[in-house]
C-alpha positions in Angstrom: 66.8 39.1 112.0 69.7 38.2 109.7 67.4 38.4 106.7 66.2 41.8 107.7 69.8 43.0 108.1 70.6 41.6 104.6 67.6 43.3 103.1 68.6 46.6 104.7 72.2 46.3 103.5 71.0 45.6 100.0 68.8 48.7 100.1 71.6 50.8 101.4 74.0 49.4 98.7 71.4 50.0 96.1 71.0 53.6 97.3 74.7 54.1 97.3 75.0 52.7 93.8 72.2 54.9 92.6 73.8 57.9 94.3 77.1 57.1 92.5 75.4 56.7 89.2 73.6 60.1 89.7 77.0 61.6 90.4 78.1 61.0 86.8 78.4 64.5 85.3 76.7 65.6 82.1 78.5 64.9 78.9 78.8 68.2 77.3 82.2 67.6 75.6 80.6 67.3 72.2 78.8 70.6 72.4 80.5 73.3 70.4 80.0 76.8 71.6 80.1 79.4 68.8 80.1 83.1 69.4 78.3 85.6 67.2 81.7 86.9 66.0 80.5 90.5 66.0 82.1 93.6 67.4 81.4 94.6 71.0 80.6 98.2 71.8 83.2 99.9 74.0 82.6 103.3 75.5 86.3 104.1 76.3 85.1 107.5 77.8 86.3 107.2 81.4 87.7 110.7 81.2 84.2 112.0 80.2 82.6 110.3 83.2 85.2 111.6 85.6 84.8 115.2 84.2 81.0 114.9 84.6 81.4 113.9 88.3 83.9 116.8 88.9 81.6 119.3 87.2 78.8 118.0 89.5 81.0 118.4 92.6 82.0 121.9 91.5 78.3 122.8 90.7 77.3 121.9 94.3 79.8 124.5 95.6 78.8 127.2 93.1 76.4 130.0 94.1 72.8 129.5 93.0 73.0 132.6 90.8 76.1 131.5 89.0 74.9 127.9 88.6 71.6 129.1 87.1 73.4 131.4 84.7 75.6 128.4 83.4 72.5 126.2 83.1 70.5 128.8 81.2 73.4 129.3 78.8 73.7 125.6 78.1 69.9 125.2 77.9 69.8 127.8 75.1 72.6 126.0 73.2 70.8 122.7 73.6 67.4 124.0 72.4 69.0 125.7 69.4 70.8 122.5 68.5 67.5 120.5 68.6 65.7 123.2 66.6 68.4 123.1 63.9 68.2 119.3 63.7 64.5 119.3 63.3 64.7 121.8 60.4 67.2 119.8 58.4 68.1 116.2 57.4 70.9 114.6 59.3 72.5 111.1 59.3 72.7 109.4 62.7 76.5 109.5 62.3 76.7 113.3 61.8 79.3 114.7 64.3 76.7 117.3 65.3 74.9 114.7 67.3 78.1 113.9 69.2 78.5 117.6 70.0 74.8 117.8 71.2 75.4 114.7 73.4 78.4 116.4 75.0 76.2 119.5 75.7 73.6 117.2 77.2 76.3 115.5 79.5 77.5 119.0 80.7 73.9 119.9 81.4 73.4 116.7 83.4 76.3 117.5 85.6 74.9 120.9 86.5 71.2 120.0 86.7 72.0 117.2 89.1 73.0 119.9 91.5 69.9 122.0 90.7 66.7 120.0 91.1 64.5 122.8 89.9 65.6 122.2 86.4 65.0 118.4 86.4 61.6 118.7 84.8 62.9 120.7 81.8 65.8 118.3 81.5 63.6 115.3 81.2 61.2 117.0 78.8 64.2 118.0 76.6 65.5 114.5 76.7 62.2 113.0 75.7 61.9 115.4 72.7 65.5 114.7 71.6 65.1 111.0 72.0 61.9 110.9 69.9 63.7 112.9 67.2 66.7 110.5 67.2 64.3 107.5 66.9 62.7 109.3 63.9 66.2 109.8 62.3 67.0 106.1 62.9 64.3 105.1 60.5 66.5 106.0 57.6 69.7 104.3 58.8 71.4 101.2 57.4 70.3 98.4 59.6 73.6 96.4 58.9 76.0 99.3 59.4 78.0 98.9 62.6 79.1 102.6 62.7 75.5 103.8 62.5 74.3 101.2 65.1 77.1 102.4 67.4 76.1 106.0 66.9 72.4 105.3 67.7 73.3 103.2 70.8 75.7 105.9 72.0 73.1 108.6 71.7 70.1 106.7 73.2 71.9 104.8 75.9 74.3 107.6 76.8 71.5 110.2 77.2 69.5 107.7 79.2 72.4 107.1 81.5 72.9 110.8 82.0 69.2 111.3 82.9 69.3 108.5 85.4 72.3 110.0 87.1 70.3 113.2 87.5 67.3 111.4 88.8 69.4 109.6 91.4 70.7 112.8 92.8 67.3 114.4 93.0 64.5 114.3 95.6 62.6 111.2 94.9 59.4 112.6 96.4 59.3 115.3 93.6 59.6 112.9 90.7 56.8 110.8 89.3 57.8 107.2 88.4 55.6 107.3 85.4 57.0 109.3 82.5 55.2 110.1 79.2 57.8 110.2 76.4 55.8 110.7 73.3 52.2 110.9 72.2 51.9 108.2 69.6 48.4 107.5 68.4 46.8 104.1 68.4 43.3 103.0 67.7 43.5 99.7 69.6 41.8 99.2 73.0 43.7 100.6 76.0 44.1 100.3 79.8 46.4 101.6 82.6 49.5 99.9 84.0 51.5 101.7 86.7 49.6 104.9 85.8 50.6 104.7 82.1 48.1 104.3 79.3 49.0 101.2 77.2 47.2 99.9 74.1 46.6 96.4 72.8 49.7 95.3 70.8 52.1 97.5 72.8 55.3 95.9 73.9 56.4 96.3 77.6 60.1 95.8 78.0 61.0 95.6 81.7 63.8 94.7 84.1 63.1 92.1 86.8 64.8 91.9 90.2 66.3 88.4 89.8 70.0 87.9 89.3 69.5 86.3 85.9 67.7 89.5 84.8 70.9 91.4 85.2 72.8 88.8 83.1 70.2 89.0 80.3 70.2 92.8 80.3 74.1 93.2 80.4 75.2 90.0 78.6 75.0 91.6 75.1 77.4 93.2 72.7 75.4 96.4 73.5 74.7 96.2 77.2 71.2 97.5 78.2 68.7 97.9 81.0 66.0 95.5 80.1 65.6 91.7 80.6 62.0 90.9 79.7 59.4 91.5 77.0 55.6 91.2 77.4 52.9 91.7 74.8 49.7 93.3 75.9 46.4 92.1 74.6 43.0 93.6 75.4 39.9 91.6 74.5 37.6 93.8 72.3 34.5 92.0 73.6 35.1 92.0 77.3 37.7 94.9 77.4 39.8 92.8 79.8 43.5 93.3 79.5 46.1 90.5 79.6 49.9 90.3 79.4 51.4 87.5 77.3 54.9 86.5 78.5 57.4 83.7 78.4 58.5 82.7 81.9 61.5 80.5 82.7 59.4 78.7 85.3 56.4 77.8 83.2 56.8 78.8 79.6 54.4 81.1 77.7 51.6 82.3 80.0 48.8 84.8 80.0 48.7 87.1 83.1 46.3 89.7 84.3 47.4 93.3 84.8 47.3 92.7 88.6 49.7 89.7 88.3 52.0 91.7 86.0 52.2 94.6 88.5 52.8 92.2 91.4 55.8 90.6 89.6 58.9 92.5 90.8 60.1 95.1 88.4 62.8 97.7 88.6 61.7 99.6 85.5 59.7 99.2 82.3 59.2 100.9 79.0 56.2 101.0 76.6 57.0 100.6 72.9 54.4 101.0 70.2 54.5 100.1 66.5 54.9 103.3 64.5 51.6 104.4 62.9 53.4 105.6 59.7 54.7 102.2 58.8 53.4 100.8 55.4 51.9 97.8 57.2 50.1 100.1 59.7 48.8 102.3 56.9 47.1 99.3 55.4 45.6 98.1 58.7 45.7 100.3 61.8 44.4 97.4 63.9 47.5 95.3 63.0 48.8 95.4 66.7 45.5 94.1 67.9 45.6 91.2 65.4 49.2 90.4 66.5 48.2 90.4 70.1 45.1 88.3 69.4 47.1 85.7 67.5 49.6 85.3 70.3 46.8 85.2 72.9 45.0 82.4 71.0 48.3 80.5 70.5 49.1 80.7 74.2 45.6 79.4 75.1 45.6 76.6 72.6 48.9 74.9 73.4 51.6 74.6 76.0 54.6 76.5 74.8 57.8 75.6 76.9 60.4 78.2 77.6 63.1 78.3 75.0 66.5 78.2 76.9 68.3 77.9 73.5 67.0 81.3 72.5 66.3 80.1 68.9 63.7 82.6 67.6 63.5 80.7 64.3 61.7 77.8 66.0 58.4 78.6 67.6 57.8 75.2 69.2 59.4 76.8 72.3 59.6 80.5 73.0 61.6 82.9 75.1 60.2 86.3 76.1 61.4 88.2 73.1 60.2 85.6 70.7 56.6 86.1 72.0 56.7 89.6 70.5 58.6 88.8 67.4 56.5 85.7 66.5 53.2 87.6 66.9 54.3 90.5 64.7 56.2 88.3 62.1 52.9 86.4 61.5 51.4 89.8 60.7 54.1 90.9 58.3 56.3 93.0 60.6 59.8 91.8 61.4 60.9 93.3 64.7 64.5 93.5 65.9 65.9 95.0 62.7 69.0 95.4 64.8 69.5 91.7 65.5 71.2 91.0 68.8 74.7 89.5 69.0 76.6 88.0 71.9 80.3 87.8 71.1 82.2 87.9 74.3 83.6 84.4 75.1 83.0 84.7 78.8 79.4 85.8 78.4 78.8 83.0 75.9 80.2 80.4 78.2 78.1 81.5 81.1 74.9 81.7 79.1 75.7 78.3 77.6 75.8 76.9 81.1 72.1 77.8 81.3 71.2 76.2 78.0 71.6 79.0 75.5 72.9 77.8 72.1 72.0 80.8 69.8 74.1 83.9 70.2 72.7 85.7 67.2 69.2 86.2 68.7 66.7 88.8 70.0 67.6 90.4 73.3 65.0 92.5 75.2 67.2 95.6 75.5 67.9 95.9 71.8 64.2 96.3 71.1 64.5 99.9 72.2 66.7 100.7 69.2 64.3 99.2 66.6 63.3 102.1 64.3 59.9 100.6 63.7 58.9 101.2 67.4 58.1 104.5 69.1 59.1 105.0 72.8 55.8 106.0 74.4 56.5 106.0 78.1 58.7 104.8 80.9 58.2 103.8 84.6 61.2 103.9 87.0 61.2 104.8 90.6 64.4 106.4 91.9 64.8 103.9 94.7 64.4 100.8 92.5 66.5 102.7 89.9 69.4 102.8 92.3 69.0 99.0 92.9 69.0 98.5 89.2 72.3 100.4 88.9 73.9 98.3 91.7 72.7 95.1 90.1 74.1 96.1 86.7 77.4 97.2 88.2 77.8 93.9 90.0 77.0 92.0 86.8 79.4 94.0 84.7 82.1 93.2 87.1 81.3 89.5 87.1 81.2 89.4 83.3 84.7 90.9 83.3 85.7 88.0 85.4 84.0 85.6 83.0 86.0 87.0 80.1 89.2 86.3 82.0 88.3 82.6 82.4 86.2 82.5 85.6 83.6 79.7 85.2 80.4 79.0 87.1 81.0 75.9 89.2 78.6 73.8 91.3 78.5 71.5 94.3 78.9 68.1 92.5 77.8 66.2 95.7 74.4 67.8 95.3 74.0 66.6 91.8 72.2 63.4 92.7 69.7 65.3 94.8 69.2 67.9 92.1 68.5 65.1 89.6 65.9 63.6 91.9 64.2 67.0 92.2 64.4 67.3 88.4 62.7 64.0 88.0 59.9 65.1 90.3 59.7 68.4 88.4 59.4 66.4 85.2 56.4 64.5 86.6 54.8 67.7 87.6 55.3 69.2 84.1 53.5 66.2 82.6 50.4 67.2 84.6 50.8 70.9 83.6 52.4 72.1 86.8 55.6 74.0 87.1 58.5 72.2 88.8 61.1 73.3 91.2 63.6 73.0 88.3 62.1 74.6 85.2 61.1 72.6 82.2 64.1 72.6 79.8 66.7 73.2 82.5 69.0 70.4 83.5 69.9 69.5 87.1 73.4 70.7 86.5 72.3 74.0 85.2 70.0 74.4 88.2 73.0 73.9 90.5 75.1 76.3 88.5 72.3 78.9 88.8 72.6 78.6 92.6 76.3 79.4 92.3 75.7 82.2 89.9 73.1 83.7 92.2 75.4 83.4 95.2 78.2 85.1 93.3 76.0 88.0 92.2 74.6 88.5 95.7 78.0 88.5 97.2 79.3 91.2 94.8 76.1 93.2 95.1 76.2 93.2 98.9 79.8 94.4 99.0 79.1 97.0 96.3 76.2 98.3 98.3 78.3 98.6 101.4 81.0 100.5 99.6 78.4 102.7 98.0 76.9 103.5 101.4 80.3 104.5 102.7 80.8 106.7 99.7 77.5 108.5 100.4 78.4 109.1 104.0 81.8 110.5 102.9 80.8 112.6 99.9 77.2 113.5 100.5 75.8 112.2 97.2 75.1 108.8 95.6 78.0 107.3 93.6 77.5 107.6 89.8 77.5 104.4 87.8 81.2 104.4 87.0 82.0 104.5 90.7 79.6 101.6 91.3 81.4 99.6 88.7 84.8 100.3 90.5 83.3 99.1 93.7 81.9 96.0 92.1 85.2 95.2 90.4 86.8 95.5 93.8 84.2 93.1 95.3 84.5 90.6 92.4 88.2 90.1 93.0 87.3 87.2 95.4 86.2 85.2 92.3 
């Protein structure tokens, strides 16, 4: 009996010793975090947003006849401006564009109160957006002023359209929106009711908390967190999506699997057919997609938490697209992404990111080599997207004031055991509970991060619901941000 007690005590002591050893924190003191050192984009237009909301409130009180008269007048001005642009040659920094954007904002405020004009408004937006993308082909890719002007136009007009959509009757709006007819000779299929071709890039926004961080944690905050490359086999005509997932690295999915994966929105981007490389070979997108498909099938490609697009041994989602096209002579992301905010850098570094001059999904929208073909966004998921973004914007403000992502240190030994089991599963080609390339500490910090975002989002949603009951309309994004900032004070 005494021997058994001794054995049990030794086992307990060994387990306690092991637990204490596994409690030793990671040694990251020698890791130097370096920001991109670029210039962050700031809107500094709170007065414009407040004016737009007041115009909307006033428009709701205006008689239909008077409101329609105001809208028709602004529509005429807007159409004339676009016609003048299309007949001349303008730099993206021309002040005429800023004037046209203000007209567009004014229209948004009025049309949000007049649903019958939404169809025209979206059509005009798509025509203007396609023209702006065409103008951007001639811009200086390294000029910050031009980049700011392009972002202001494309993102600002998008934001205005989405505010209109959120005030409209969801039942009357199709989630699938054709933006521009841009020809392609590669095989095609349908995804969410939108025709896509082999070689197209699908940038999307997932529903996970880290998706909000990826889309907003950028010098130019955006709405997208993921990139997928579509490949359609010319022999079988079967479509596939090639993606890099945090959980399992680069993988090939079916259209059904892609559609089942939760998405709040997605956009279809296509290589411009007038590019020199495309003039030489119109099947270039198919070749790029085929190359990436073969690569994904021939080797295991782990997820690249470092976000180093120069090393293809591991890949993150954007790198799947850039690698495939780079191997075929086309360098995507001519506007290279930068992450300069110290707080954002520190938080991303907690999850393993080491490269802050990289390729972020949202920035692909502004690449002049790509045409925006179509978008999918449902008004209800769009509202969730806005709340998620507002919560993340508020948290990132806290990050920039020194708030860090902590973790339960007493759970570290357990997390390390789970990491060990995940590592064994990875050896046999199975995804683990903790993703390959993510440390146990990062996994615990991710739990904290998720809890923070959920808490802010929950309070923001409650405040937004109260706003709707009090005012009779959904709060615009700038109001959601105020609610989120109020909710984030607890951190």
